[in-house]
C-alpha positions in Angstrom: 110.3 41.2 -108.0 111.0 45.1 -108.8 107.6 46.1 -108.1 107.1 44.2 -105.3 111.0 46.4 -104.0 109.0 49.4 -104.9 105.8 48.5 -103.1 108.0 47.4 -99.6 108.3 51.2 -98.0 104.1 51.6 -98.0 103.9 48.1 -97.0 106.2 48.2 -94.2 104.1 51.5 -93.0 101.0 50.2 -93.2 102.3 47.4 -91.4 103.7 49.3 -88.9 100.4 51.1 -88.5 98.2 47.9 -88.5 100.8 46.6 -85.6 100.2 49.8 -83.4 96.6 49.5 -84.1 96.4 46.2 -82.8 98.7 46.6 -79.9 95.8 49.5 -79.1 93.0 46.9 -79.7 94.7 44.3 -77.3 95.3 46.8 -74.6 91.6 48.0 -74.9 90.2 44.6 -75.0 92.9 43.5 -72.0 91.4 46.1 -69.5 88.0 45.7 -70.7 88.0 41.7 -69.9 90.7 41.8 -67.3 94.2 40.5 -67.5 
């Protein structure tokens, strides 16, 4: 459990980056296929 606590900051950063990437991807798909 201690290791998990140490990894949390980088994991949160990775998740944030993934979410932002997915958001951009969703917008790109939406604009490409309408709605």
